[in-house]
DODO-804553 format. One line per 8 residues: number of its first residue (from 1); for each residue z, y, x of N, C-alpha, C. Coordinates in Angstrom, 2 decimals, decimal comma. Each point is the difference from the previous one (the first is absolute). Layout:
# residues N
NUM) Z/Y/X/Z/Y/X/Z/Y/X | ...
# end
This chain:
# residues 248
1) 55,79/-59,57/-33,27/1,03/1,43/0,37/0,86/0,15/-1,28 | 1,21/0,11/1,28/1,44/0,30/-1,75/0,01/1,73/-0,10 | 0,07/0,28/-1,11/0,38/1,46/0,11/1,11/-0,18/-0,72 | 1,08/1,04/0,26/0,94/0,01/-0,79/-0,32/1,09/-1,27 | 0,60/-0,21/-1,01/-0,12/0,27/-1,07/1,65/0,85/-1,02 | -0,05/1,17/-0,26/0,84/0,57/-0,31/0,49/-0,68/-1,76 | 1,11/-0,63/0,12/0,75/-0,88/-1,15/0,08/0,77/-0,94 | -0,36/0,12/-1,44/0,15/1,26/-1,02/1,27/-0,85/-0,80
9) 0,85/1,00/-0,14/1,18/-0,68/-0,77/-0,12/-0,56/-1,15 | -1,01/-0,13/-1,09/-0,25/-0,51/-1,00/-0,75/-1,19/0,34 | -0,49/-0,67/1,68/-0,36/-1,03/-0,18/-1,19/-0,12/1,16 | -0,72/-1,36/-0,41/-1,38/0,15/1,56/-0,49/1,08/0,06 | -0,50/0,60/0,88/-1,10/0,84/0,16/-1,39/-0,51/-0,87 | -0,24/1,23/-0,38/-1,38/0,17/-0,37/-1,26/-0,15/0,74 | -0,98/-0,23/-0,66/-1,40/-0,42/0,83/-0,52/1,59/0,84 | 0,57/1,16/-0,58/-0,30/1,59/0,64/1,37/0,36/1,03
17) 0,99/-0,97/-0,17/0,54/0,63/1,37/0,04/-0,89/1,20 | -0,44/-1,29/-0,86/-1,12/-0,37/1,88/-0,90/0,22/0,28 | -0,93/0,50/-0,95/-1,45/0,94/0,86/0,87/1,20/0,70 | 0,46/0,91/0,19/0,71/1,13/-0,14/0,77/-0,56/1,58 | 0,89/-0,75/0,24/0,82/-0,93/0,90/-1,27/-0,02/1,11 | -1,11/-1,10/-0,02/-0,67/-0,59/0,38/-0,97/1,17/0,55 | -0,39/1,23/-0,24/-0,52/0,78/0,31/0,47/1,56/1,20 | 1,58/-0,36/-0,75/1,44/0,55/1,30/-0,73/-0,74/1,37
25) 0,16/-0,88/-0,49/0,34/-1,00/1,65/-1,23/0,10/0,48 | -1,42/-0,32/-0,56/-1,46/0,19/0,56/-0,33/0,89/0,64 | 0,86/1,28/-0,64/-0,54/1,36/0,33/0,25/0,46/1,39 | -0,50/0,92/1,27/0,70/-0,05/1,53/0,70/1,42/-0,91 | 0,97/0,12/0,61/0,60/1,88/0,21/-0,59/0,67/1,04 | -0,44/1,33/-0,56/-1,06/0,57/0,94/1,00/1,04/0,44 | 0,24/0,37/1,28/0,74/0,60/0,66/-0,31/1,58/0,35 | 0,39/1,54/-0,04/-0,79/0,72/0,44/0,64/0,25/1,12
33) -1,31/0,03/1,15/0,72/0,14/1,25/-0,29/1,35/0,23 | 0,81/0,50/0,56/0,04/1,68/0,72/-0,11/0,27/1,54 | -1,41/0,28/0,52/-0,12/0,34/0,89/0,77/0,28/1,09 | 1,01/-0,26/0,85/1,09/-0,01/1,13/-0,26/1,41/0,44 | 1,09/0,70/0,59/-0,01/1,20/0,70/-1,20/-0,18/1,43 | 0,12/-0,72/0,48/-0,73/-0,63/1,30/-1,37/-0,29/-0,31 | -0,80/-0,11/-0,98/-0,88/-0,04/-0,58/-0,89/0,91/-0,20 | 0,74/1,43/-0,94/-0,27/0,88/-0,44/-1,44/0,23/0,86
41) 1,00/0,92/1,43/-0,73/0,97/1,02/-1,03/-0,94/0,58 | -0,42/-1,33/0,09/-0,60/-0,76/0,17/-1,34/0,46/-0,68 | 0,31/-0,61/-1,42/-1,45/0,37/-0,94/-0,02/1,84/-0,10 | 0,71/0,80/0,48/-0,32/1,88/-0,18/-1,00/-0,49/1,63 | 0,39/-0,32/0,68/-1,41/0,09/1,33/-0,78/-0,88/0,00 | 0,11/-1,02/-0,76/-1,37/-0,90/-0,28/-0,99/1,09/-0,75 | 0,45/0,18/-1,25/-0,92/0,99/-0,91/-0,26/1,35/0,61 | 0,84/1,05/0,68/-0,18/0,60/1,38/-1,41/-0,28/0,50
49) -0,16/-1,32/0,55/-0,83/-0,09/1,23/-1,22/-0,22/-1,42 | -0,09/-0,35/-0,53/-0,74/-0,24/-1,04/-0,83/1,08/-0,44 | 0,46/0,99/-0,07/-0,43/0,98/-0,65/-0,87/1,49/1,17 | 0,95/0,03/1,56/-0,68/0,29/0,79/-1,51/-0,80/0,46 | 0,13/-1,17/-0,09/-0,87/-0,30/0,02/-1,62/-0,10/-0,94 | 0,66/0,01/-1,23/-1,31/0,19/-1,18/-0,22/1,99/0,21 | 1,22/0,81/0,66/-1,03/1,66/0,39/-0,31/-0,49/0,98 | 0,25/-0,52/1,20/-0,81/-0,33/0,89/-1,28/0,44/-0,02
57) -0,16/-1,25/-0,74/-1,54/-0,40/-0,42/-0,77/0,85/-0,70 | 0,16/0,61/-0,51/-0,05/0,82/-1,37/-0,42/1,27/0,97 | 0,48/0,44/0,83/0,22/1,16/0,73/-1,40/-0,51/1,52 | -0,28/-0,92/0,29/-1,21/-0,43/0,62/-1,32/-0,27/-0,47 | 0,37/-0,21/-1,61/-1,45/-0,16/-0,77/-0,05/1,44/-0,24 | 0,65/0,84/0,05/-0,06/1,29/-0,21/-0,89/1,02/0,64 | 0,30/-0,66/1,08/-0,27/0,83/1,64/-1,62/-0,89/0,53 | 0,08/-0,81/-0,65/-1,59/-0,70/0,32/0,01/0,47/-0,92
65) -0,44/0,43/-1,04/-0,66/-0,39/-1,09/-0,45/1,98/0,20 | 0,71/0,93/0,66/-0,53/1,57/0,38/-0,99/-0,84/1,05 | -1,15/1,20/-0,38/-1,23/0,81/0,93/0,10/0,57/1,08 | -0,42/-0,17/1,11/0,13/1,06/0,86/-0,91/1,33/-0,19 | 0,47/1,17/-0,52/-0,90/0,72/0,09/-1,01/0,14/0,83 | 0,10/0,42/0,93/-1,12/-0,17/0,92/-1,05/-0,45/-0,34 | 0,06/-1,56/-0,14/-0,87/-0,73/-0,43/-0,60/0,40/-1,27 | 0,36/0,43/-1,10/-0,43/0,36/-1,37/-0,78/1,18/0,29
73) -1,33/-0,25/-0,85/-1,21/1,14/0,11/1,16/0,94/-1,35 | -1,04/1,20/0,36/0,89/1,22/-0,88/-1,23/0,73/0,10 | -0,34/0,75/-1,33/-0,84/1,17/0,03/0,35/1,65/1,20 | -1,25/-0,29/0,33/-0,01/1,28/0,90/-1,22/1,13/0,34 | -0,39/0,71/0,05/-0,98/0,76/0,81/-0,39/-0,77/1,23 | -1,38/0,54/0,21/-0,33/-0,67/1,60/0,98/1,22/0,97 | 0,13/-0,62/0,87/0,86/1,29/1,20/-1,27/0,58/0,52 | 0,59/1,45/0,13/-0,95/0,95/0,63/0,08/-0,20/1,41
81) -0,84/0,08/0,75/-0,27/-0,27/1,66/0,07/1,82/0,63 | 0,40/0,04/1,37/0,88/-1,42/0,23/1,41/-0,38/-0,56 | 0,59/-1,44/-0,02/1,39/-0,74/-0,28/0,59/0,23/1,28 | 0,97/0,76/-0,78/1,05/0,10/1,56/1,51/-0,61/-0,92 | 0,09/-1,42/0,84/1,02/-0,46/-0,23/1,58/-0,44/1,11 | 0,88/0,93/-0,25/1,06/0,28/0,96/0,53/-1,32/-0,04 | 1,18/0,26/1,36/0,56/-1,61/0,28/-0,63/-0,79/-0,03 | -1,24/-0,33/0,65/-1,06/-0,86/-0,27/-0,18/-1,19/1,55
89) 0,57/-1,03/-0,47/-0,50/-1,52/0,99/-0,50/-0,79/-0,63 | -1,39/0,03/0,32/-1,09/-0,21/-0,74/-0,29/-1,32/0,39 | 1,12/-1,45/0,43/-0,59/-1,22/0,21/0,89/-1,10/0,07 | 0,10/-0,99/-0,34/0,64/-1,00/0,07/1,06/-0,50/1,00 | 1,52/0,25/-0,18/0,94/0,27/1,30/0,48/1,15/0,61 | -0,94/0,87/-0,12/0,02/1,38/0,48/1,61/0,80/-0,04 | 0,43/0,52/1,36/0,77/0,45/-0,32/0,35/1,34/0,69 | 0,80/0,35/0,04/0,14/2,01/1,17/1,30/-0,43/0,20
97) 0,26/0,71/1,13/0,90/-0,49/0,95/-0,53/0,37/1,43 | 1,01/-1,10/1,15/-0,26/-0,04/0,89/-1,54/-0,63/0,38 | -0,88/0,99/0,57/-1,63/-0,48/0,66/0,05/-0,20/1,25 | -1,05/-0,30/0,82/-0,35/-0,16/1,42/-1,35/0,51/0,07 | -0,33/0,88/0,81/-1,08/0,84/0,05/-0,76/-1,14/0,78 | -1,07/-0,66/-0,09/-0,85/-1,11/0,90/-1,33/0,92/1,06 | -0,10/1,25/-0,61/-1,19/0,68/0,92/1,03/1,21/-0,50 | -0,74/1,22/0,98/0,54/1,22/0,09/-0,62/0,84/-1,80
105) 1,15/0,33/-0,35/-0,45/0,80/-1,35/0,18/1,30/-0,26 | -1,10/1,06/-0,42/0,56/0,94/-0,16/0,82/0,60/-1,46 | 0,52/0,80/-0,01/0,82/0,58/-1,29/-0,31/1,31/-0,43 | -0,50/-0,24/-1,41/-0,84/1,63/-0,36/1,72/0,74/-1,06 | -0,19/1,02/-0,03/0,97/0,74/-1,02/0,09/0,11/-1,18 | -1,13/-0,58/-0,63/0,15/-0,44/-1,69/-1,10/-0,77/-0,05 | 0,02/-0,92/-0,82/-0,77/-1,15/-0,56/-1,46/0,78/-0,26 | 0,61/1,47/-0,96/-1,37/0,41/-0,67/-0,81/0,91/0,92
113) -1,48/0,44/-0,68/-1,01/0,77/1,18/0,90/0,78/0,93 | -0,64/0,74/0,83/0,23/1,19/0,73/1,85/-0,62/0,57 | 0,14/-0,66/0,72/1,01/-1,00/0,57/-0,44/0,09/1,50 | 1,16/0,24/0,90/0,05/0,70/1,52/0,74/-1,52/0,43 | -0,46/-0,56/1,30/0,11/-0,84/1,21/2,13/1,13/-0,42 | 0,96/-1,35/0,74/1,20/0,71/0,08/0,43/-0,77/0,92 | -0,54/-1,86/0,47/0,92/-0,76/1,39/-1,24/-0,85/0,03 | 0,69/-1,07/0,69/-0,60/-0,78/0,08/0,86/-0,99/0,16
121) 0,02/-1,37/0,04/0,64/-1,29/-0,01/-1,12/-0,64/0,84 | 0,93/-0,38/1,30/-0,28/-0,76/1,08/-0,26/-1,80/-0,49 | -0,76/-0,78/0,64/0,02/-1,49/-0,29/0,78/-0,40/0,49 | 1,06/-0,87/-1,03/1,39/-0,36/0,20/1,57/0,18/-0,36 | -0,79/2,07/-0,44/1,20/0,42/-0,56/0,31/-0,85/-1,89 | 1,48/0,12/0,01/0,76/-0,11/-1,38/-0,03/1,44/-0,34 | -0,68/-0,30/-1,53/0,24/1,62/-0,55/0,85/-0,91/-2,08 | 0,30/1,34/-0,54/0,98/-0,39/-1,13/-1,63/0,05/-1,60
129) -0,74/-0,42/-0,34/-1,04/-0,15/-1,04/1,35/0,59/-1,03 | -0,55/1,49/-0,96/1,00/0,06/-0,83/-0,33/0,06/-1,48 | -1,18/0,02/-0,48/-0,82/0,11/-1,42/-1,81/0,06/0,93 | -0,49/-0,27/-1,51/-1,45/-0,20/0,12/-0,67/0,77/-1,17 | -1,29/0,80/0,24/-0,75/0,14/-1,09/-1,55/-0,77/0,19 | -0,18/-0,22/-1,15/-1,45/-0,75/0,07/-1,21/0,78/-1,32 | -0,79/0,24/0,46/-0,85/0,54/-0,33/-0,93/-0,50/-0,83 | -0,81/-0,26/-1,03/-1,20/-0,66/-0,28/-1,52/1,51/-0,28
137) -0,59/-0,01/0,75/-0,73/1,06/-0,25/-1,63/-0,45/-0,69 | -0,02/-1,25/-0,22/-0,97/-0,65/-0,64/0,53/-1,34/-0,29 | 0,06/-0,40/-1,90/0,67/-1,77/0,12/-0,76/-0,55/-0,20 | 0,21/-1,33/0,44/-1,02/-1,12/0,16/-0,38/-0,81/-1,27 | -1,64/-0,35/-0,07/-0,49/-0,17/-1,24/0,01/-1,46/0,39 | 0,00/-0,63/-1,39/0,21/-1,07/-0,25/-0,78/-0,77/-1,22 | -0,95/-0,47/-0,13/-0,85/-0,48/-1,08/0,82/-2,19/-0,31 | 0,36/0,37/-1,65/0,72/-1,35/-0,32/-1,15/-0,95/0,01
145) -0,15/-0,98/0,14/-0,97/-1,11/0,25/0,35/-1,28/-1,30 | 1,64/-0,01/-0,07/0,55/-1,09/-0,72/0,81/0,60/-0,52 | 0,34/-0,91/-1,61/1,20/0,71/-0,62/1,00/0,18/0,95 | 0,78/0,88/-0,48/1,64/0,15/0,40/0,99/-0,07/-1,17 | 0,53/-1,22/-0,77/0,78/0,74/-0,98/1,23/0,63/0,45 | 0,35/0,14/1,22/1,29/0,24/-0,31/0,08/2,07/-0,40 | -1,36/0,14/0,46/-0,70/1,22/-0,27/-0,88/0,73/-0,90 | -0,51/-1,33/-0,83/-0,67/0,42/-0,90/-1,18/0,29/0,53
153) -0,56/-0,21/1,13/-1,36/0,37/0,82/-1,06/-1,23/-0,17 | -1,20/0,56/-0,20/-1,26/-0,55/-0,29/-0,60/0,22/0,85 | -1,10/-1,20/0,13/-1,43/0,62/1,10/-0,23/1,20/-0,28 | -0,53/0,75/1,26/-0,36/1,26/-0,23/0,72/1,11/0,16 | 1,41/-0,36/-0,56/1,25/1,25/0,17/-0,39/0,41/1,39 | 0,66/1,25/0,22/0,44/0,79/1,79/0,98/-0,09/-0,56 | 0,68/-0,04/1,46/1,23/0,25/0,34/0,45/0,98/1,46 | 1,03/0,75/-0,44/-0,44/0,75/1,29/1,41/0,13/0,56
161) 0,09/-0,28/1,21/1,10/-0,53/0,91/0,43/0,99/1,32 | 1,29/0,54/-0,27/0,46/1,05/0,61/1,03/-1,03/0,91 | 1,39/0,44/0,37/0,89/-0,38/1,25/-0,30/-1,37/0,13 | 0,01/-0,70/1,39/0,28/-1,59/0,02/1,70/-0,15/0,11 | 0,37/-1,13/-0,80/1,25/-0,07/0,26/0,15/-1,75/0,58 | -1,12/-0,22/0,57/-0,07/-1,24/0,91/0,26/-1,47/-1,29 | -0,54/-1,39/0,81/-0,34/-1,07/-0,58/-0,74/0,07/-0,96 | -1,16/0,74/-0,08/-1,05/0,46/-0,96/0,58/0,60/-1,50
169) 0,91/0,83/0,07/0,69/1,06/-0,75/-0,26/1,36/0,12 | 0,09/0,90/-0,75/-0,33/1,22/-0,14/-0,22/0,96/-0,69 | 0,36/1,17/-0,11/-0,11/0,78/-1,67/-1,95/0,02/-0,23 | 0,30/-0,14/-1,58/-1,41/0,04/-0,43/0,22/0,93/-1,30 | -1,30/0,46/-0,10/-0,56/0,68/-1,42/-1,23/-0,71/-0,65 | 0,20/-0,37/-1,23/-0,77/-0,43/-0,75/-0,15/0,08/-1,39 | -1,75/0,37/-0,97/0,40/0,04/-1,37/0,92/0,76/-0,39 | 0,57/0,98/0,64/0,89/1,16/-0,35/1,46/-0,52/-0,10
177) 0,49/-0,99/1,01/1,13/-0,70/0,80/0,29/0,02/1,08 | 1,19/0,00/0,28/0,45/0,34/1,52/0,89/-1,60/0,05 | 0,03/-0,34/1,32/0,67/-0,98/0,20/0,21/0,09/1,23 | 1,82/0,15/-0,14/0,55/0,10/1,49/-0,44/-0,80/1,25 | 0,45/-1,63/-0,88/-0,11/-0,62/0,97/-1,38/-1,46/-0,27 | -1,02/0,76/0,10/-1,60/-1,02/-0,46/0,35/-0,97/0,95 | -0,37/-1,11/-0,28/-0,07/-1,35/0,38/-1,45/-0,36/0,43 | -0,80/0,87/1,04/-1,24/-0,25/0,43/-0,27/-0,86/1,08
185) 0,81/-1,17/-0,22/-0,12/-1,13/0,68/-1,47/-0,81/-0,01 | -0,58/0,09/-1,19/-1,04/-0,88/-0,32/-1,40/1,42/0,29 | 0,16/0,76/0,82/-1,16/0,95/0,49/-0,77/-0,22/1,27 | -1,01/-0,43/0,11/-0,91/-0,10/1,02/-0,53/1,29/0,86 | 0,66/0,51/0,98/-0,58/0,84/0,68/-0,79/-0,08/1,31 | -1,30/-0,10/-0,34/-1,20/-0,51/1,78/0,83/-1,08/-0,09 | 0,19/-0,07/1,19/0,27/-1,88/0,41/1,81/-0,06/-0,04 | 0,55/1,21/-0,22/1,45/-0,43/-0,33/0,43/0,22/-1,19
193) 1,72/-0,72/-0,64/0,02/-0,26/-0,90/-0,28/-1,47/-0,86 | 0,07/0,19/-1,42/-0,61/-1,10/-0,65/-1,24/-0,88/0,57 | 0,44/-1,32/-0,04/-1,26/-0,76/0,64/-0,26/-0,99/-1,24 | 0,59/0,16/-0,58/-0,52/-1,28/-1,55/0,91/0,49/-1,17 | -0,66/-0,32/-1,32/0,24/-0,06/-1,17/0,19/1,56/0,06 | -0,69/0,81/0,76/0,41/1,96/-0,25/-0,02/0,13/-1,39 | 0,49/1,57/-0,35/0,16/0,31/-0,97/-1,12/1,45/0,08 | -0,35/0,48/1,19/-0,07/1,42/0,16/-0,80/0,17/1,30
201) -1,10/0,92/0,31/0,16/0,19/1,51/0,17/1,49/0,12 | -0,43/0,49/0,80/-0,09/1,33/0,55/-1,01/0,74/0,04 | -0,46/0,94/-0,67/-0,99/0,48/-0,03/-0,08/1,47/0,70 | 1,41/0,59/0,64/-0,07/1,21/0,87/1,15/0,02/0,47 | 0,40/-0,02/1,25/1,02/0,44/0,56/0,99/0,96/0,23 | 1,09/0,05/-0,11/0,85/0,95/-0,57/0,19/0,91/1,61 | 0,40/1,31/-0,21/-0,32/1,12/1,41/1,66/0,11/-0,11 | 1,11/-0,30/0,45/1,76/0,13/0,34/0,14/0,39/1,65
209) 1,38/0,72/0,06/0,74/0,73/0,85/1,43/-1,00/0,27 | 0,88/-0,28/0,72/1,12/0,04/-0,32/1,02/0,44/1,12 | 0,63/1,34/-0,13/0,72/0,68/1,17/1,33/-0,08/-0,18 | 0,55/-0,42/1,32/1,26/-0,14/0,23/1,04/1,33/0,38 | 0,67/-0,09/-0,32/1,22/1,08/0,92/0,75/-0,75/0,50 | 0,21/0,22/1,64/1,22/-0,63/0,79/0,46/1,06/0,74 | 1,27/-0,21/0,50/0,75/0,76/0,67/-0,43/-1,19/1,60 | 0,08/0,98/1,01/0,35/-0,12/1,42/1,04/-0,13/0,73
217) 0,36/-0,92/1,41/1,46/0,37/0,39/0,22/0,84/-0,30 | -0,83/1,05/0,85/0,10/1,35/0,16/0,35/0,83/-1,12 | 0,44/-0,36/-1,15/-0,23/0,77/-1,31/-1,24/0,60/-0,60 | -0,74/-0,14/0,55/-1,15/0,68/-1,08/-0,93/-0,84/-0,99 | -0,11/0,53/-0,86/0,02/-0,37/-0,94/-2,16/0,49/-0,27 | -0,66/-1,40/-0,13/-1,21/0,27/-0,39/-0,58/-0,78/-1,20 | -1,74/-0,01/-0,14/-0,52/-1,01/-0,49/-1,12/-0,29/0,45 | -0,36/-1,39/-0,14/-1,23/-1,02/0,59/-0,47/-0,90/-1,18
225) -1,31/-0,08/0,08/-0,89/-1,17/-0,98/-0,40/-1,04/1,03 | 0,36/0,02/1,60/-0,08/-0,96/0,72/1,06/-1,25/0,01 | 0,35/-0,47/-1,50/0,75/-0,98/0,45/-0,36/-1,22/0,19 | -0,93/-0,19/0,29/-0,53/-1,55/0,37/0,39/-0,12/1,62 | 0,28/1,02/0,32/0,70/0,09/1,53/1,47/-0,12/0,29 | 0,54/-0,35/-1,34/1,36/-0,21/0,45/0,44/-1,68/-0,32 | 1,16/-0,34/0,43/0,34/-1,35/-0,04/1,66/0,38/-0,95 | 0,48/-0,97/-1,04/0,91/0,94/-0,84/-0,01/-0,71/-1,22
233) -1,18/0,94/-0,59/0,17/0,38/-1,03/-0,32/-1,07/-1,41 | -0,50/-1,16/0,63/-0,26/-1,39/-0,91/1,29/-1,23/0,61 | 0,89/0,60/-1,26/0,96/-1,03/-0,03/-0,14/-1,58/0,04 | -1,23/-0,38/-0,60/-0,62/-1,04/0,66/-0,51/-1,31/1,22 | -0,28/1,72/0,72/-0,42/-0,05/1,06/0,91/-0,84/0,89 | 0,03/-0,82/1,08/1,45/-0,50/1,11/-0,11/1,00/1,02 | 0,86/0,40/1,12/0,62/0,61/0,90/-1,12/-0,32/1,17 | -0,90/-1,20/-0,22/-0,51/-0,93/1,03/-1,12/0,85/0,35
241) -0,66/0,35/-1,43/-1,16/0,64/-0,14/-0,03/1,48/0,92 | 1,16/0,24/-0,39/-0,14/1,62/0,70/0,24/-0,40/1,32 | 0,34/-0,38/0,50/0,42/-0,03/1,36/-1,00/-0,01/0,63 | -0,89/-0,96/-0,45/-1,26/-0,82/0,62/-1,11/1,75/-0,08 | 0,38/0,35/-0,61/-1,06/1,38/-0,48/0,71/0,71/1,10 | 0,97/0,38/0,37/0,71/0,77/1,19/-0,58/-0,36/1,28 | -0,20/-1,23/0,19/-0,03/-0,79/1,14/-1,23/0,06/0,43 | -1,30/0,21/-0,74/-1,23/-0,49/-0,37/-0,36/1,34/1,13
# end
């Protein structure tokens, strides 16, 4: 390869000049590339997208890390009886609203003692269920037969169950602790409940009442505990089942 050399006025180029010439020719020239005006907005949009992705991921992580307070045991004294829970709808799928009487039902002035009859609802009539009151007169008594690490329970411990919430969950108190949504799916209750790998057994059933306030089509407002005589209270039950009961 031929490398042009800068001639010296005093004579032929020396070795140092020749080396400098070789380096200048062999070394590539680096040019500073500045982003164009059309590239900058795309870069900003890309960085903004990355930022929102990580922010959203952090939000999901923090939400998943939070524990539902209803599932968390908290220190509390044992409830006094009777225990009254207002606005109660005590089973999975329970709902207020439009109910249909499947048998004749009598309404009372109040759920409390000293109530008086106020109206009768004939079979097939629709009413508006407004609210409910659950009363625990005697708590269910449960004996733990296998460790339940979630609650720190060990065999021989006693758990007292109050309002049922459906799907095996209930309000419960044990060892100075209250749990709003206690998982009792591992409890054996006679021939019902858990069938294998159970963690507890019922020693004594509880005694409860559930009263529902409702308004008739005539505008009469009253209370009844004969909730099993109505269709429409279970959002998980089909309308076909209600129609079959009415046609029976």
